[in-house]
PAVOLO-213413 format. One record per atom (N, C-alpha, C): residue in one letter; x, y, z. Coordinates in steps of 0.2 Angstrom, whole numbers, padded with zeros to 4 digits, always signed. Each point is the difference from the previous one (the first is absolute). Layout:
% residues N
aXYZ;...
This chain:
% residues 248
m+0669+0550+0209;m-0004-0002-0007;m-0006+0002+0002;i-0004-0004+0006;i-0007+0000+0000;i+0001+0002+0006;q+0005+0004+0004;q-0002+0007+0007;q-0003+0003-0001;g-0004+0001+0005;g-0007+0004-0001;g-0007+0000-0004;k+0002-0006-0006;k-0005-0001-0004;k-0007-0002+0004;n+0000-0001+0006;n-0006-0005+0001;n-0003-0005-0004;l+0005-0005-0003;l+0000-0005+0000;l-0003-0006+0004;t-0005-0004-0006;t-0004-0006+0004;t+0006-0006-0002;e-0003-0005+0005;e+0005-0007-0001;e+0003-0002-0007;l-0009+0000-0003;l+0000-0003-0007;l+0001+0005-0006;d+0001+0007+0004;d+0005+0007-0004;d+0008-0005+0000;v+0000+0000+0005;v+0008-0003+0000;v+0002-0002-0006;q-0004-0006+0001;q+0000-0011-0003;q+0001+0005-0006;i-0006+0002-0005;i-0002+0002-0007;i+0007+0006+0000;l+0003+0003+0003;l+0008+0004-0001;l+0007-0003-0002;q+0000-0008+0005;q+0005-0004+0000;q-0002-0004-0005;y-0006-0001-0003;y+0001-0005-0005;y-0001+0003-0006;i-0001+0008-0002;i+0003+0003-0005;i+0009+0001-0002;i+0002+0001+0008;i+0008+0002+0002;i+0003-0005-0002;h-0003-0008+0000;h+0003-0005+0000;h-0003-0005-0008;n-0004+0005-0004;n-0002-0002-0008;n+0002+0005-0002;i+0004+0006+0001;i+0001+0005-0003;i+0001+0000-0008;d+0004-0004-0002;d+0001-0002-0008;d-0008-0002-0002;h-0005-0001+0002;h-0007-0005-0003;h-0006+0004+0003;v+0000+0003+0005;v-0006+0003+0000;v-0002+0005-0004;l+0004+0004-0004;l-0004+0004-0007;l-0003-0004-0002;q+0001-0005-0003;q-0003-0003-0007;q-0006-0004+0004;k+0000-0002+0005;k-0004-0003+0005;k-0005+0004-0001;g+0001+0006+0004;g-0006+0006+0002;g-0003-0001+0004;v-0005+0005+0000;v-0002+0000+0008;v-0007-0006+0003;r-0002-0001-0007;r-0004-0007+0001;r+0003-0006+0004;e+0004-0002-0004;e+0005-0004+0000;e+0003-0001+0008;i+0000+0006+0001;i+0005+0001+0007;i-0005-0003+0006;a-0008+0006-0003;a-0002-0003+0007;a-0003-0007+0001;k+0001-0002-0005;k-0003-0008-0003;k+0005-0004+0006;e+0005+0003-0002;e+0005-0004+0002;e+0002-0001+0009;n-0002+0006+0004;n+0000+0003+0006;n-0010-0001+0004;f-0004-0001-0004;f-0005-0003+0001;f-0006+0005+0004;t+0002+0005-0006;t-0002+0008+0002;t-0003+0003-0005;s-0003+0006+0000;s-0001+0005-0008;s+0004+0004-0002;p-0002+0001-0005;p+0007+0006-0005;p-0001+0005+0002;a-0007+0002+0005;a-0001+0007+0003;a+0005-0002+0006;t+0001-0005+0004;t+0005+0000+0005;t+0007+0004-0001;i+0003-0004-0009;i+0005+0003+0000;i+0000+0006-0005;i-0003+0003+0000;i+0000+0008-0001;i-0003+0004+0005;r+0000-0001+0004;r-0003+0003+0008;r+0009+0000+0003;l+0002-0007+0000;l+0006-0002+0004;l+0008+0006-0005;s-0003+0001-0006;s+0005+0005-0006;s-0001+0007+0004;k-0006+0001+0001;k-0001+0009+0001;k+0002+0000+0010;k-0001-0007+0002;k+0003+0002+0006;k+0007+0001+0002;m+0003-0003-0006;m+0008+0003-0001;m+0002+0006-0003;g-0006+0002-0003;g+0002+0008-0002;g+0000-0001-0006;y-0002-0004-0005;y-0002+0001-0007;y-0006+0001-0003;t+0002-0002-0007;t-0008+0002-0001;t-0003-0006-0002;g+0005-0006-0001;g-0003-0007-0001;g+0004-0004+0000;f-0001-0006-0006;f+0001-0005+0003;f+0008+0001-0003;v-0001+0000-0008;v+0005+0001-0003;v+0006+0007+0002;d-0004+0007+0004;d+0007+0003+0001;d+0002-0002+0007;l-0003-0005+0004;l+0004-0003+0005;l+0006-0005-0003;y-0002-0002-0005;y+0006-0006-0002;y+0006+0004-0003;y+0000+0006-0003;y+0004+0001-0004;y+0004+0006+0006;h-0002-0002+0006;h+0004+0005+0004;h+0003-0004+0005;l-0003-0009-0001;l+0003-0005+0006;l+0006-0002-0003;l-0001-0001-0008;l+0005-0002-0004;l+0009+0002+0000;p+0000+0009+0000;p+0006+0001+0001;p+0001-0004+0008;m-0001+0003+0007;m+0002-0002+0004;m+0002-0007+0002;i-0003-0004-0005;i+0000-0008+0000;i+0004-0001-0002;n+0003+0001-0006;n+0007-0001-0005;n+0004+0003+0004;i+0001+0004+0004;i+0008+0002+0005;i-0001-0003+0004;a-0006-0002+0003;a+0001-0004+0007;a+0001-0009-0004;e+0000+0000-0004;e+0002-0007-0003;e+0008-0002-0001;k+0003+0007-0005;k+0006+0001-0003;k+0005-0002+0006;p+0005-0006-0003;p+0007+0000+0005;p+0001+0007+0003;k+0000+0000+0008;k+0003+0005+0004;k+0008+0001-0005;s+0000+0006+0000;s+0008+0004-0003;s+0003-0001+0006;n+0000-0001+0008;n+0005+0000+0003;n+0001+0007+0005;e-0003+0006-0005;e+0004+0006+0000;e+0002+0001+0007;i-0004-0002+0006;i+0001+0001+0008;i+0006-0003+0003;e-0003-0006-0003;e+0007-0007+0002;e+0006+0003-0004;d+0002+0002-0005;d+0004+0002-0003;d+0005+0008+0004;y-0006+0005+0000;y+0003+0002+0005;y+0002+0002+0007;l-0003-0005+0002;l+0003-0003+0008;l+0005-0004-0002;h+0002-0004-0004;h+0006-0003-0001;h+0005+0004-0001;i+0000+0006-0004;i+0006+0005+0001;i+0000+0004+0007;s-0005-0001+0002;s+0000+0005+0006;s+0004-0003+0006;q-0001-0007-0002;q+0003-0004+0006;q+0007+0000+0000;k+0003+0000-0005;k+0007+0002+0000;k+0004+0003+0005;d-0004+0007-0003;d+0001+0004+0007;d-0003-0001+0007;f-0005-0003+0001;f-0001-0003+0008;f+0005-0004+0001;l+0003-0003-0002;l+0004-0007+0002;l+0006+0004+0001;t+0003+0008-0003;t+0006+0002+0002;t+0000+0001+0006;h-0003+0002+0005;h+0000+0000+0006;h-0004-0003+0004;n-0003-0005-0002;n-0004-0004+0004;n+0000-0007-0003;s-0001-0005+0004;s-0001-0007-0005;s-0007-0003+0001;l-0001-0007-0003;l-0006-0002+0000;l+0000-0004+0005;e+0003+0000+0006;e-0003-0004+0006;e-0001+0006+0004;d+0001+0006-0001;d-0003+0005+0003;d-0006+0001-0003;f-0002-0001-0004;f-0008+0001-0002;f-0005-0008+0002;d+0005-0005+0000;d-0003-0005+0004;d+0000+0001+0008;m+0002+0002+0002;m+0000+0001+0007;m-0008+0006+0003;f+0001+0005-0007;f-0002+0004+0000;f-0011-0003+0000;i+0000-0006-0005;i-0006-0002-0002;i-0001-0004+0007;s+0005-0003+0002;s+0000-0004+0006;s-0002+0003+0007;k+0002+0006+0001;k-0002+0004+0008;k-0005+0004-0003;v+0001+0004-0005;v-0007+0004-0002;v-0006-0003-0001;l+0002-0003-0007;l-0007+0000-0005;l-0004-0006+0004;n+0003-0003+0002;n-0005-0008+0001;n+0001+0001+0006;l-0003+0004+0005;l-0001+0001+0007;l-0009-0001-0001;k-0001-0002+0001;k-0008-0004+0001;k-0005+0004+0005;h+0004+0000+0008;h-0006+0001+0004;h+0003+0007+0004;k+0006+0002-0002;k+0002+0009+0005;k-0001+0002-0007;y+0001+0007+0003;y+0001+0007-0004;y+0006+0001-0003;i-0001+0003-0007;i+0007+0003-0001;i-0003+0008-0001;f+0005+0003+0003;f+0001+0007+0003;f+0004+0003-0005;i-0003+0004-0004;i+0003+0006-0005;i+0005+0006+0002;y+0004+0003+0000;y+0000+0005+0001;y+0006+0005-0004;a-0003+0008-0002;a+0005+0002-0005;a-0002+0008+0001;t+0003+0006+0000;t-0002+0006-0002;t+0001+0004-0005;g-0003+0008-0003;g+0002-0002-0005;g+0000-0001-0006;f+0003+0001-0007;f+0000-0004-0005;f+0000-0008+0000;s+0002-0002+0006;s+0001-0007+0002;s-0005-0002+0000;a-0005+0003+0004;a-0006-0001+0001;a-0006-0001-0004;i+0001+0003-0004;i-0002-0002-0009;i+0000-0009-0001;a+0005-0001+0000;a+0003-0006-0004;a-0002-0005+0005;a+0000+0004+0010;a-0002-0007+0002;a-0007-0002+0001;d-0006+0005-0003;d-0005-0001+0001;d-0001-0003-0006;y+0004-0002-0007;y-0002-0001-0006;y+0001-0008+0003;f+0006-0003+0006;f+0000-0007+0002;f-0004-0001+0004;y-0002+0004+0004;y-0005-0001+0006;y-0007-0001-0004;k-0002+0002-0006;k-0005-0001-0006;k+0002-0007-0002;k+0005-0002+0000;k+0001-0005-0006;k+0000-0008+0005;l+0003+0002+0007;l-0002-0005+0006;l-0008-0002+0000;l-0001+0006+0001;l-0010-0003+0001;l-0001-0002-0007;v-0001+0002-0003;v-0002-0005-0007;v+0003-0007+0001;l+0003-0002+0002;l+0007-0008+0003;l-0005-0002+0005;g-0003+0002+0004;g-0006+0000+0003;g+0004+0000+0010;r+0005+0002+0000;r+0004+0000+0004;r+0000+0008+0005;k+0000-0003+0007;k-0003+0004+0007;k+0005+0008-0001;t-0002+0002-0002;t+0005+0007+0001;t-0002+0007+0002;i+0005+0004+0004;i+0000+0007+0001;i+0005+0003-0003;f-0002+0006-0001;f+0004+0005-0005;f-0002+0007+0003;s+0007+0003+0003;s-0001+0005+0002;s+0006+0007-0001;s-0001+0005-0001;s+0004+0007-0001;s+0002+0004+0004;g-0005+0000+0006;g+0000+0005+0004;g+0007-0001+0006;t+0000+0008+0003;t+0003+0001+0004;t+0000-0004+0008;d-0007-0002+0001;d-0002-0003+0004;d-0001-0007+0000;s+0002-0003-0006;s-0001-0005-0002;s+0004-0006+0005;i+0004+0001+0006;i+0004-0004+0004;i-0005-0002+0005;g-0005+0005+0002;g-0006-0001+0005;g-0004-0009-0002;v-0001+0001-0008;v-0004-0004-0004;v+0004-0009-0002;f+0006+0003+0002;f+0004-0007-0002;f+0003-0001+0007;e+0000+0002+0003;e+0001-0002+0010;e-0008-0003+0001;n-0005+0001-0001;n-0005-0002+0001;n-0003-0008-0003;n+0003+0001-0004;n-0002-0006-0005;n+0007-0008+0001;l+0003+0003+0003;l+0007-0006+0000;l-0001-0004+0002;e-0003-0003+0002;e-0003-0007+0002;e-0003-0003-0007;d-0002+0002-0004;d-0003-0001-0009;d+0005+0001-0004;i+0004+0004+0001;i+0006-0001-0006;i+0003-0003-0001;g+0003-0002-0005;g+0003-0007-0002;g+0008+0004-0005;a-0003+0005-0002;a+0008+0002-0003;a-0004+0007-0001;l+0008+0007+0000;l-0001+0007-0001;l+0004-0001-0008;v-0003+0004-0004;v+0002+0002-0004;v+0002+0009-0004;v+0006+0003+0000;v+0000+0004+0001;v+0002+0004-0009;i-0001+0004-0001;i+0006+0006-0005;i+0002+0006+0001;s+0006+0000-0002;s+0003+0005+0001;s+0005+0001-0005;k-0002+0008-0005;k+0006-0001-0005;k+0007+0001+0002;s+0000+0004+0007;s+0006+0001+0001;s+0003-0003+0007;g-0002-0004+0002;g-0001-0006+0005;g+0004+0004+0008;e-0004+0007-0002;e+0002+0005+0008;e-0006+0002+0003;t-0006-0002-0003;t-0006+0002+0002;t-0002+0001+0008;q+0002+0003+0004;q+0000-0002+0008;q-0006-0003+0002;l-0005+0003-0005;l-0007-0004+0003;l-0004-0007-0001;v+0006+0000-0006;v+0001-0010-0001;v+0007-0003+0004;i+0003+0004+0002;i+0006-0005+0005;i-0005-0002+0006;n-0003+0006+0004;n-0006-0003+0004;n-0004-0005-0001;k-0002-0002-0006;k-0004-0005+0001;k+0005-0007+0001;l+0004+0000-0005;l+0004-0005+0000;l+0005+0000+0008;q+0001+0004+0002;q+0001-0001+0008;q-0004-0005+0004;a-0006+0005-0002;a-0006-0004+0003;a-0002-0008+0001;a+0002+0000-0008;a-0001-0006-0002;a+0003-0007+0003;k+0009+0004+0000;k+0002-0004+0000;k+0003-0003+0009;e-0005+0007+0004;e+0000-0003+0009;e-0006-0006+0000;h-0004+0002-0003;h-0003-0006-0002;h-0003-0005-0004;h+0005-0003-0002;h+0005-0006-0006;h-0004-0001-0005;v-0002+0008-0002;v-0005-0003-0007;v+0004+0002-0006;f-0002-0004-0005;f+0006+0000-0005;f-0003+0006-0004;t+0008+0002-0003;t+0000+0007-0004;t+0004+0000-0008;a-0002+0002-0004;a+0001+0000-0005;a-0001+0008-0004;s+0004+0002-0002;s+0001+0008-0002;s+0001-0001-0010;f-0001+0006-0001;f+0001+0001-0005;f+0004+0008-0001;t+0006+0000-0001;t+0005+0008-0001;t+0003+0001-0007;k+0004+0005+0001;k+0005-0001-0008;k+0006-0005+0002;e+0005-0002-0003;e+0005-0004-0001;e+0006+0001+0005;t-0001+0009+0003;t+0008+0001+0005;t-0002-0003+0007;e+0007-0001+0005;e-0001-0001+0007;e-0006+0005+0002;n-0005-0001+0004;n-0004+0006+0004;n+0000-0007+0006;r-0004+0006+0006;r-0004-0005+0005;r-0005-0004-0001;v-0006+0003-0004;v-0004-0004-0002;v+0001-0008-0002;a+0005+0001-0005;a+0003-0008-0001;a+0004-0003+0006;e+0002+0002+0004;e+0003-0004+0002;e-0002-0001+0008;l-0009+0003+0001;l-0002-0001+0005;l-0007-0006-0002;s+0001-0001-0008;s-0006-0005-0001;s+0001-0007+0000;d-0002-0005+0000;d+0001-0007+0000;d+0002-0001-0008;l-0004+0002-0004;l+0001+0000-0007;l+0000+0005-0002;n+0005+0004-0005;n-0001+0003-0003;n+0000+0000-0008;f-0003+0004-0004;f+0000+0000-0007;f+0003+0007-0003;k+0007+0001-0004;k+0003+0006-0002;k-0002+0003-0008;i-0003+0004+0000;i-0003+0004-0007;i+0005+0005-0002;t+0002+0000-0006;t+0005+0005-0002;t-0003+0006+0000;d+0005+0004+0002;d-0007+0009+0000;d+0009+0003-0003;l-0003+0003-0006;l+0006+0004-0003;l+0001+0007+0001;n-0003+0002+0006;n-0002+0007+0000;n+0000-0003+0008;k+0006-0001+0003;k-0001-0003+0009;k+0002+0007+0005;l+0002+0008-0003;l-0002+0005+0003;l-0007+0004-0001;d-0003-0004-0005;d-0006+0004+0000;d-0006-0001+0004;d+0001-0001+0009;d-0005+0000+0004;d-0005+0002-0001;r-0002+0005-0004;r-0008+0004-0001;r-0005-0004-0010;n+0006-0004-0001;n-0004-0003-0005;n-0003+0006-0004;m+0007+0006-0002;m-0002+0003-0006;m+0003-0001-0007;l+0005-0005+0000;l+0002-0001-0008;l-0003-0007-0002;p+0001-0001-0005;p-0003-0004-0003;p+0003-0008+0002;s-0003-0003+0002;s+0001-0009+0004;s-0003-0005-0002;s+0004-0006-0001;s-0003-0005-0004;s+0000-0005+0008;y+0002+0002+0008;y-0001-0004+0007;y-0006-0001-0002;f-0006+0004+0004;f-0006-0002-0003;f-0003-0007-0004;p-0001+0003-0005;p-0002-0005-0008;p+0003-0009+0002;s+0008+0001+0005;s+0005-0004-0001;s-0004-0005+0008;l-0002+0003+0002;l-0003-0002+0008;l-0008-0004-0003;l-0003+0004-0005;l-0006-0004-0001;l+0000-0006-0003;l+0006+0001-0006;l+0004-0005-0005;l+0002-0006+0005;m+0000+0003+0008;m+0004-0006+0002;m-0006-0005+0005;f-0006+0004+0003;f-0005-0001+0003;f-0004-0006-0006;e+0000+0002-0006;e-0002-0005-0005;e+0004-0007+0000;f+0005+0002+0000;f+0005-0004-0002;f+0000-0007+0008;i-0001+0002+0004;i-0001-0002+0008;i-0008-0004-0002;f-0004+0002-0003;f-0007-0003+0001;f+0000-0006-0005;k+0003+0003-0006;k+0003-0004-0007;k+0002-0007+0003;q+0005+0002+0005;q+0004-0010+0004;q-0004+0000+0002;y-0004+0003+0007;y-0005-0004+0003;y-0004-0004-0003;i-0004+0003-0006;i-0007-0005-0005;i+0006-0006-0003;s+0006-0001+0001;s+0005-0003-0005;s+0000-0005+0008;s+0000+0002+0004;s+0002-0006+0006;s-0006-0004+0000;i-0006+0003+0000;i-0009-0002+0000;i+0000-0005-0003;t+0001+0003-0006;t+0000-0006-0006;t+0005-0007+0000;a+0005+0003+0002;a+0005-0008+0000;a-0001-0004+0005;k-0004+0002+0007;k-0003-0003+0004;k-0004-0004-0002;e-0006+0003-0005;e-0006-0004+0000;e+0002-0007-0006;l+0005+0004-0003;l+0004-0007-0006;l+0001-0006+0004;
C-alpha cells in the first residue's frame, strides 16, 4: 500500500492509526485525527494526496473496502484447493517424501540448492527458484546446456540438486544427476508417474500424473505443469506448517 509513496514515519503512523480505527475516523474528522497524533490537519491532507487521493474522505472510502476484505474470515479457497490436490499428490507419493524434501532441501541453511530443468520444465523451475529466494534460501537456477560446468564448479557449496523433467528421460538432466551422485550430493526430481531414468537416479522422486505421456513437445492440453506448481505450493505449505509447529 505504501510502496513508492515516499511517506515519512509520521505519515505511516497516521495511516496505521486510520486503519486501526477505521470504524470511527470518519466521524472524528481530520482535526481530531491530527490532535490524537500530535500533528496538524494539513499533515493528514498531505498524506491523503501522497497516497493518490483528493483528500481524507477520498482516502477513507478507498481504504474501507480493502480493510473489510482483510478482516473477513478467510475462505481458505487456496487451502481447500491444495487439500483436493493433496489426494492426487499422495496417489504416487507419500507424506514422508514431502517431509524428506523439507528436511534435505528446504532446511538447508549454509549450502546452495541447485535447480536444473530445460524446455517447459524450466518455466516451472524458475517459479520454484523464485519461491526459494523469497524464503531466503541460497539457490542457483540453471537451464543452459553448459550448466554442468556451473554445477561442478560449485559442488563444494551445493547441498542438494533439484531437477524437473516431465519425461524423466532428458539426457542433460540425467548428466546432472550422475555428477551429483558421484559427489554424494542429495538429489530430488519431479517427473511423470511412470518409470523413468531420472526417477531411478534420484534419491527422492516426486511423481505427477501426466495424462498425455507421449506428448513430448507439450502440444496438447495438459494438467502436468499446473499440478507441478500446485505440488510446489503444497510443499511450501507443509514447510510453513512444520516451522509453526516447532515454534509452538
